[in-house]
C-alpha positions in Angstrom: 0.0 0.0 0.0 1.4 3.4 -1.0 1.3 6.3 1.4 0.7 9.1 -1.1 -1.1 8.8 -4.5 0.7 10.6 -7.3 -1.6 12.4 -9.7 -0.6 10.4 -12.7 -1.2 7.1 -11.1 -4.6 5.3 -11.5 -4.4 3.1 -8.4 -6.9 2.9 -5.5 -4.6 1.5 -2.8 -3.3 4.7 -1.2 -3.8 6.5 2.1 -3.5 10.2 1.0 -3.9 12.0 -2.3 -2.0 15.0 -3.5 -4.9 17.4 -3.7 -6.1 20.5 -1.9 -8.6 18.7 0.4 -6.0 16.4 1.8 -3.4 19.2 2.3 -6.0 21.4 4.1 -7.1 18.5 6.3 -3.5 17.6 7.2 -2.7 21.2 8.1 -5.9 21.6 10.1 -5.3 18.5 12.2 -1.7 19.5 12.9 -2.7 23.0 14.0 -5.5 21.6 16.3 -3.0 19.2 17.9 -0.5 21.9 18.5 -3.2 24.1 20.0 -4.3 21.2 22.3 -0.7 20.6 23.4 -0.2 24.3 24.1 -3.5 24.5 26.0 -2.4 21.6 28.3 1.0 23.1 28.9 -0.5 26.6 29.7 -3.1 25.1 32.0 -0.4 23.2 33.8 1.6 26.4 34.4 -1.6 28.2 35.4 -2.5 25.7 38.0 1.2 25.3 39.0 1.3 21.6 38.3 4.7 21.6 36.6 
């Protein structure tokens, strides 16, 4: 199974495609995860748990 589908290939066994929807989704998920990690760290400093 390939990880990224190239545009010129006509296969169906891939995980991601190289299109705008996949790129937007990947960036959105990464930004949300970073925001969650930052929120946990900030709340830890706020409640003086670290």
